[in-house]
ZAFIGU-914908 format. One record per residue (C-alpha): residue number from 1; residue in one letter; x, y, z. Coordinates in steps of 0.05 Angstrom, whole numbers, plus 5000, padded with zeros to 4 digits. Layout:
! residues N
+-----+---+------+-------+------+
!   k ! r ! east ! north !   up !
+-----+---+------+-------+------+
! NUM ! A !    X !     Y !    Z !
...
+-----+---+------+-------+------+
! end
This chain:
! residues 304
+-----+---+------+-------+------+
!   k ! r ! east ! north !   up !
+-----+---+------+-------+------+
!   1 ! M ! 4924 !  5394 ! 5107 !
!   2 ! R ! 4980 !  5352 ! 5115 !
!   3 ! T ! 5038 !  5388 ! 5149 !
!   4 ! E ! 5110 !  5393 ! 5120 !
!   5 ! N ! 5132 !  5352 ! 5175 !
!   6 ! R ! 5088 !  5297 ! 5167 !
!   7 ! T ! 5110 !  5290 ! 5093 !
!   8 ! Q ! 5186 !  5294 ! 5117 !
!   9 ! T ! 5166 !  5234 ! 5174 !
!  10 ! I ! 5126 !  5193 ! 5113 !
!  11 ! K ! 5197 !  5198 ! 5071 !
!  12 ! A ! 5240 !  5179 ! 5131 !
!  13 ! Y ! 5198 !  5110 ! 5136 !
!  14 ! F ! 5222 !  5094 ! 5064 !
!  15 ! T ! 5287 !  5114 ! 5059 !
!  16 ! V ! 5319 !  5114 ! 5128 !
!  17 ! F ! 5355 !  5048 ! 5148 !
!  18 ! A ! 5385 !  5017 ! 5206 !
!  19 ! P ! 5458 !  5043 ! 5212 !
!  20 ! E ! 5514 !  4993 ! 5202 !
!  21 ! Y ! 5574 !  4992 ! 5257 !
!  22 ! P ! 5631 !  5034 ! 5222 !
!  23 ! P ! 5685 !  4992 ! 5204 !
!  24 ! M ! 5740 !  4972 ! 5247 !
!  25 ! H ! 5793 !  4982 ! 5198 !
!  26 ! S ! 5779 !  5060 ! 5184 !
!  27 ! W ! 5842 !  5101 ! 5196 !
!  28 ! W ! 5796 !  5143 ! 5240 !
!  29 ! L ! 5795 !  5088 ! 5295 !
!  30 ! K ! 5867 !  5072 ! 5278 !
!  31 ! F ! 5897 !  5135 ! 5290 !
!  32 ! A ! 5843 !  5143 ! 5349 !
!  33 ! V ! 5869 !  5083 ! 5385 !
!  34 ! M ! 5949 !  5095 ! 5371 !
!  35 ! S ! 5942 !  5166 ! 5405 !
!  36 ! I ! 5910 !  5142 ! 5460 !
!  37 ! L ! 5960 !  5093 ! 5462 !
!  38 ! F ! 6021 !  5139 ! 5449 !
!  39 ! G ! 5999 !  5187 ! 5507 !
!  40 ! L ! 5995 !  5130 ! 5557 !
!  41 ! F ! 6058 !  5100 ! 5536 !
!  42 ! I ! 6101 !  5169 ! 5545 !
!  43 ! M ! 6064 !  5184 ! 5610 !
!  44 ! Y ! 6086 !  5128 ! 5646 !
!  45 ! F ! 6156 !  5117 ! 5612 !
!  46 ! F ! 6186 !  5192 ! 5612 !
!  47 ! N ! 6183 !  5247 ! 5661 !
!  48 ! N ! 6146 !  5313 ! 5651 !
!  49 ! T ! 6112 !  5292 ! 5597 !
!  50 ! T ! 6045 !  5285 ! 5630 !
!  51 ! T ! 6021 !  5349 ! 5587 !
!  52 ! A ! 6037 !  5318 ! 5521 !
!  53 ! G ! 6001 !  5250 ! 5538 !
!  54 ! I ! 5942 !  5282 ! 5566 !
!  55 ! G ! 5938 !  5320 ! 5492 !
!  56 ! F ! 5953 !  5254 ! 5458 !
!  57 ! I ! 5891 !  5220 ! 5493 !
!  58 ! I ! 5847 !  5274 ! 5485 !
!  59 ! T ! 5866 !  5275 ! 5410 !
!  60 ! G ! 5849 !  5203 ! 5410 !
!  61 ! W ! 5783 !  5210 ! 5439 !
!  62 ! I ! 5765 !  5266 ! 5394 !
!  63 ! L ! 5785 !  5219 ! 5331 !
!  64 ! F ! 5753 !  5160 ! 5364 !
!  65 ! A ! 5681 !  5208 ! 5375 !
!  66 ! V ! 5690 !  5225 ! 5295 !
!  67 ! W ! 5692 !  5156 ! 5279 !
!  68 ! V ! 5629 !  5132 ! 5312 !
!  69 ! K ! 5587 !  5196 ! 5315 !
!  70 ! P ! 5555 !  5179 ! 5245 !
!  71 ! Y ! 5531 !  5108 ! 5279 !
!  72 ! F ! 5498 !  5138 ! 5339 !
!  73 ! R ! 5469 !  5190 ! 5294 !
!  74 ! G ! 5442 !  5139 ! 5243 !
!  75 ! R ! 5410 !  5099 ! 5306 !
!  76 ! K ! 5374 !  5165 ! 5335 !
!  77 ! V ! 5346 !  5178 ! 5263 !
!  78 ! Y ! 5322 !  5107 ! 5261 !
!  79 ! S ! 5291 !  5103 ! 5326 !
!  80 ! L ! 5248 !  5165 ! 5304 !
!  81 ! R ! 5215 !  5130 ! 5239 !
!  82 ! P ! 5136 !  5119 ! 5253 !
!  83 ! S ! 5115 !  5052 ! 5261 !
!  84 ! E ! 5079 !  5010 ! 5217 !
!  85 ! E ! 5009 !  5026 ! 5255 !
!  86 ! D ! 5022 !  5100 ! 5246 !
!  87 ! M ! 5039 !  5091 ! 5172 !
!  88 ! I ! 4975 !  5058 ! 5161 !
!  89 ! K ! 4934 !  5103 ! 5199 !
!  90 ! W ! 4961 !  5166 ! 5162 !
!  91 ! L ! 4958 !  5132 ! 5091 !
!  92 ! I ! 4876 !  5116 ! 5106 !
!  93 ! N ! 4870 !  5183 ! 5131 !
!  94 ! D ! 4899 !  5221 ! 5069 !
!  95 ! L ! 4869 !  5176 ! 5026 !
!  96 ! N ! 4798 !  5201 ! 5058 !
!  97 ! T ! 4821 !  5281 ! 5060 !
!  98 ! E ! 4864 !  5290 ! 5003 !
!  99 ! I ! 4837 !  5245 ! 4953 !
! 100 ! K ! 4765 !  5237 ! 4975 !
! 101 ! K ! 4751 !  5315 ! 4971 !
! 102 ! T ! 4780 !  5322 ! 4908 !
! 103 ! A ! 4744 !  5265 ! 4872 !
! 104 ! I ! 4680 !  5293 ! 4901 !
! 105 ! K ! 4691 !  5359 ! 4873 !
! 106 ! K ! 4707 !  5334 ! 4803 !
! 107 ! L ! 4649 !  5290 ! 4804 !
! 108 ! R ! 4607 !  5339 ! 4821 !
! 109 ! L ! 4570 !  5296 ! 4880 !
! 110 ! N ! 4517 !  5311 ! 4926 !
! 111 ! M ! 4541 !  5277 ! 4985 !
! 112 ! S ! 4479 !  5295 ! 5029 !
! 113 ! A ! 4440 !  5252 ! 4979 !
! 114 ! L ! 4491 !  5194 ! 4982 !
! 115 ! E ! 4495 !  5136 ! 5033 !
! 116 ! S ! 4569 !  5130 ! 5053 !
! 117 ! K ! 4563 !  5054 ! 5039 !
! 118 ! N ! 4553 !  5081 ! 4968 !
! 119 ! F ! 4613 !  5115 ! 4970 !
! 120 ! L ! 4679 !  5061 ! 4961 !
! 121 ! L ! 4745 !  5089 ! 4956 !
! 122 ! V ! 4796 !  5030 ! 4933 !
! 123 ! P ! 4870 !  5043 ! 4927 !
! 124 ! Y ! 4929 !  4995 ! 4903 !
! 125 ! P ! 5003 !  5004 ! 4899 !
! 126 ! V ! 5045 !  5023 ! 4844 !
! 127 ! Y ! 5117 !  4996 ! 4837 !
! 128 ! W ! 5135 !  5008 ! 4763 !
! 129 ! E ! 5153 !  5074 ! 4722 !
! 130 ! V ! 5098 !  5129 ! 4726 !
! 131 ! P ! 5100 !  5192 ! 4684 !
! 132 ! G ! 5112 !  5255 ! 4728 !
! 133 ! I ! 5145 !  5212 ! 4782 !
! 134 ! E ! 5219 !  5202 ! 4789 !
! 135 ! K ! 5235 !  5132 ! 4794 !
! 136 ! E ! 5276 !  5150 ! 4861 !
! 137 ! N ! 5208 !  5172 ! 4893 !
! 138 ! I ! 5174 !  5107 ! 4878 !
! 139 ! L ! 5189 !  5068 ! 4936 !
! 140 ! K ! 5171 !  5010 ! 4984 !
! 141 ! R ! 5186 !  4982 ! 5054 !
! 142 ! A ! 5169 !  4918 ! 5081 !
! 143 ! T ! 5132 !  4921 ! 5153 !
! 144 ! E ! 5141 !  4884 ! 5215 !
! 145 ! S ! 5082 !  4843 ! 5201 !
! 146 ! E ! 5115 !  4816 ! 5131 !
! 147 ! N ! 5069 !  4866 ! 5091 !
! 148 ! I ! 5097 !  4922 ! 5049 !
! 149 ! L ! 5078 !  4993 ! 5044 !
! 150 ! Y ! 5085 !  5036 ! 4982 !
! 151 ! S ! 5104 !  5104 ! 4967 !
! 152 ! V ! 5057 !  5114 ! 4906 !
! 153 ! W ! 4983 !  5093 ! 4897 !
! 154 ! N ! 4930 !  5081 ! 4844 !
! 155 ! V ! 4868 !  5106 ! 4876 !
! 156 ! Q ! 4791 !  5090 ! 4849 !
! 157 ! I ! 4731 !  5114 ! 4881 !
! 158 ! I ! 4667 !  5091 ! 4856 !
! 159 ! A ! 4598 !  5131 ! 4879 !
! 160 ! L ! 4532 !  5088 ! 4866 !
! 161 ! T ! 4488 !  5149 ! 4853 !
! 162 ! I ! 4412 !  5141 ! 4839 !
! 163 ! N ! 4416 !  5140 ! 4762 !
! 164 ! Y ! 4489 !  5122 ! 4743 !
! 165 ! I ! 4556 !  5099 ! 4770 !
! 166 ! S ! 4603 !  5155 ! 4783 !
! 167 ! F ! 4681 !  5136 ! 4772 !
! 168 ! Y ! 4750 !  5171 ! 4795 !
! 169 ! T ! 4814 !  5149 ! 4787 !
! 170 ! C ! 4885 !  5187 ! 4800 !
! 171 ! T ! 4958 !  5168 ! 4816 !
! 172 ! Y ! 4972 !  5190 ! 4883 !
! 173 ! D ! 5051 !  5208 ! 4902 !
! 174 ! W ! 5031 !  5195 ! 4978 !
! 175 ! A ! 5104 !  5211 ! 5004 !
! 176 ! N ! 5104 !  5282 ! 4967 !
! 177 ! N ! 5028 !  5284 ! 4975 !
! 178 ! I ! 5016 !  5298 ! 4899 !
! 179 ! I ! 4955 !  5281 ! 4862 !
! 180 ! M ! 4963 !  5266 ! 4789 !
! 181 ! H ! 4929 !  5230 ! 4721 !
! 182 ! E ! 4868 !  5249 ! 4744 !
! 183 ! R ! 4805 !  5207 ! 4702 !
! 184 ! T ! 4732 !  5209 ! 4704 !
! 185 ! N ! 4674 !  5169 ! 4679 !
! 186 ! E ! 4599 !  5151 ! 4685 !
! 187 ! F ! 4565 !  5087 ! 4680 !
! 188 ! F ! 4490 !  5094 ! 4668 !
! 189 ! Y ! 4447 !  5038 ! 4704 !
! 190 ! D ! 4398 !  5031 ! 4648 !
! 191 ! D ! 4470 !  5016 ! 4598 !
! 192 ! I ! 4501 !  4967 ! 4642 !
! 193 ! S ! 4499 !  4892 ! 4616 !
! 194 ! S ! 4538 !  4852 ! 4670 !
! 195 ! V ! 4576 !  4862 ! 4740 !
! 196 ! K ! 4622 !  4820 ! 4773 !
! 197 ! N ! 4681 !  4811 ! 4823 !
! 198 ! D ! 4739 !  4763 ! 4785 !
! 199 ! V ! 4809 !  4749 ! 4785 !
! 200 ! E ! 4853 !  4775 ! 4730 !
! 201 ! L ! 4923 !  4760 ! 4714 !
! 202 ! I ! 4959 !  4821 ! 4692 !
! 203 ! E ! 5020 !  4846 ! 4657 !
! 204 ! H ! 5012 !  4906 ! 4619 !
! 205 ! Y ! 5024 !  4949 ! 4680 !
! 206 ! L ! 5096 !  4913 ! 4682 !
! 207 ! A ! 5120 !  4919 ! 4603 !
! 208 ! D ! 5188 !  4940 ! 4600 !
! 209 ! K ! 5168 !  4984 ! 4661 !
! 210 ! N ! 5182 !  4943 ! 4722 !
! 211 ! Y ! 5244 !  4947 ! 4767 !
! 212 ! T ! 5303 !  4904 ! 4773 !
! 213 ! D ! 5358 !  4904 ! 4826 !
! 214 ! E ! 5430 !  4910 ! 4815 !
! 215 ! E ! 5436 !  4836 ! 4782 !
! 216 ! G ! 5377 !  4858 ! 4730 !
! 217 ! N ! 5323 !  4804 ! 4770 !
! 218 ! Q ! 5257 !  4828 ! 4768 !
! 219 ! L ! 5230 !  4849 ! 4829 !
! 220 ! L ! 5161 !  4831 ! 4811 !
! 221 ! P ! 5138 !  4773 ! 4764 !
! 222 ! D ! 5117 !  4784 ! 4701 !
! 223 ! K ! 5044 !  4774 ! 4716 !
! 224 ! L ! 5017 !  4793 ! 4783 !
! 225 ! T ! 4947 !  4763 ! 4805 !
! 226 ! A ! 4895 !  4817 ! 4812 !
! 227 ! N ! 4825 !  4816 ! 4843 !
! 228 ! V ! 4782 !  4860 ! 4799 !
! 229 ! F ! 4710 !  4893 ! 4800 !
! 230 ! V ! 4681 !  4899 ! 4732 !
! 231 ! V ! 4626 !  4927 ! 4705 !
! 232 ! K ! 4605 !  4925 ! 4633 !
! 233 ! N ! 4553 !  4961 ! 4590 !
! 234 ! M ! 4518 !  4945 ! 4524 !
! 235 ! S ! 4571 !  4983 ! 4479 !
! 236 ! T ! 4622 !  4935 ! 4511 !
! 237 ! D ! 4657 !  4991 ! 4548 !
! 238 ! T ! 4691 !  4969 ! 4611 !
! 239 ! L ! 4699 !  4994 ! 4683 !
! 240 ! K ! 4750 !  4959 ! 4719 !
! 241 ! V ! 4768 !  4970 ! 4787 !
! 242 ! I ! 4832 !  4931 ! 4821 !
! 243 ! T ! 4815 !  4913 ! 4887 !
! 244 ! N ! 4882 !  4879 ! 4908 !
! 245 ! I ! 4949 !  4853 ! 4879 !
! 246 ! L ! 4966 !  4793 ! 4919 !
! 247 ! E ! 5035 !  4791 ! 4904 !
! 248 ! M ! 5045 !  4861 ! 4927 !
! 249 ! K ! 5028 !  4838 ! 4999 !
! 250 ! I ! 4993 !  4904 ! 5026 !
! 251 ! P ! 4965 !  4909 ! 5098 !
! 252 ! P ! 4894 !  4882 ! 5101 !
! 253 ! Q ! 4870 !  4941 ! 5131 !
! 254 ! L ! 4876 !  4979 ! 5060 !
! 255 ! V ! 4843 !  4917 ! 5015 !
! 256 ! V ! 4774 !  4933 ! 5004 !
! 257 ! D ! 4727 !  4878 ! 4995 !
! 258 ! L ! 4672 !  4898 ! 4929 !
! 259 ! E ! 4622 !  4842 ! 4949 !
! 260 ! K ! 4578 !  4884 ! 4979 !
! 261 ! A ! 4579 !  4935 ! 4923 !
! 262 ! V ! 4564 !  4874 ! 4872 !
! 263 ! L ! 4514 !  4858 ! 4905 !
! 264 ! A ! 4485 !  4927 ! 4921 !
! 265 ! L ! 4489 !  4938 ! 4847 !
! 266 ! R ! 4450 !  4877 ! 4822 !
! 267 ! I ! 4397 !  4895 ! 4869 !
! 268 ! I ! 4397 !  4967 ! 4840 !
! 269 ! L ! 4391 !  4945 ! 4766 !
! 270 ! R ! 4340 !  4885 ! 4790 !
! 271 ! K ! 4302 !  4937 ! 4811 !
! 272 ! R ! 4302 !  4991 ! 4759 !
! 273 ! R ! 4287 !  4932 ! 4703 !
! 274 ! Y ! 4245 !  4882 ! 4740 !
! 275 ! D ! 4216 !  4912 ! 4798 !
! 276 ! E ! 4255 !  4869 ! 4849 !
! 277 ! D ! 4263 !  4891 ! 4917 !
! 278 ! Q ! 4311 !  4828 ! 4935 !
! 279 ! D ! 4345 !  4770 ! 4910 !
! 280 ! P ! 4302 !  4709 ! 4895 !
! 281 ! I ! 4280 !  4665 ! 4953 !
! 282 ! I ! 4303 !  4598 ! 4955 !
! 283 ! V ! 4258 !  4548 ! 4987 !
! 284 ! E ! 4301 !  4500 ! 5037 !
! 285 ! R ! 4271 !  4421 ! 5028 !
! 286 ! N ! 4241 !  4408 ! 5097 !
! 287 ! E ! 4259 !  4343 ! 5131 !
! 288 ! E ! 4194 !  4304 ! 5114 !
! 289 ! V ! 4207 !  4315 ! 5037 !
! 290 ! E ! 4283 !  4290 ! 5051 !
! 291 ! E ! 4252 !  4223 ! 5090 !
! 292 ! S ! 4204 !  4221 ! 5027 !
! 293 ! D ! 4267 !  4220 ! 4979 !
! 294 ! K ! 4309 !  4171 ! 5023 !
! 295 ! D ! 4248 !  4111 ! 5029 !
! 296 ! E ! 4242 !  4125 ! 4952 !
! 297 ! H ! 4317 !  4107 ! 4938 !
! 298 ! Q ! 4311 !  4049 ! 4984 !
! 299 ! E ! 4252 !  4021 ! 4947 !
! 300 ! K ! 4284 !  4029 ! 4890 !
! 301 ! E ! 4351 !  3997 ! 4920 !
! 302 ! Q ! 4311 !  3936 ! 4939 !
! 303 ! D ! 4272 !  3930 ! 4871 !
! 304 ! E ! 4340 !  3931 ! 4839 !
+-----+---+------+-------+------+
! end
């Protein structure tokens, strides 16, 4: 169970920025300098003014402290932000605890009968409006390694059981540790017609929902390049899993390659339908055959 302190720390990563040095034209600074200079002036040029001069100097230092204190407080808060490595580690941990246990319960999976390699958790980030999540809670932050971390994720889970693909998806407000918009589905192996990894341009996710800056410029392009895992059945129903959106630049530790899942699923389907235990064996041409072909080619060139 995630602690409240961890939740606040994650929020701070997205909302706390390095403070700017306080403005030199501030009236606090001007009064502070004037008070200190006036105190020194009267102490130097007038007799019996030591007490008054010290009073003005102390007042000036108090005003100076009021002027500069927010900057140092901001620096301290900023220095306590978690590192990029910590954030990635916490996100992966939360996905494998908060989301995984929820999906297992929703899908009614018997994990003792399911190999870990056949249980796949695939996240991708959200940076557009989502029903149920306030716009100010949908955040992103560039990392030191020039990737981007996000506060909201769509999470997809695929479980390759004995007879079917079990599928779960949800939207995860990671910063607030809230799971919403859950959906489940099942695709029976006997009904599947095709399995593939592909690349698609997606735009319906951004239709009138993309964020803009203060000048109205889009923060994401109209079309995004998505790597997808697609399963179709004979009734044309489609199971589509987005594995990565290139323009969103998430850390590589969060990108899940489903090539092995495609291969495993194809082997399952071939075994069930054609009793094939493995992919067809491709016999490589040996050197003698290659030399024979080469000699035949040379003879043809001489005849010509």
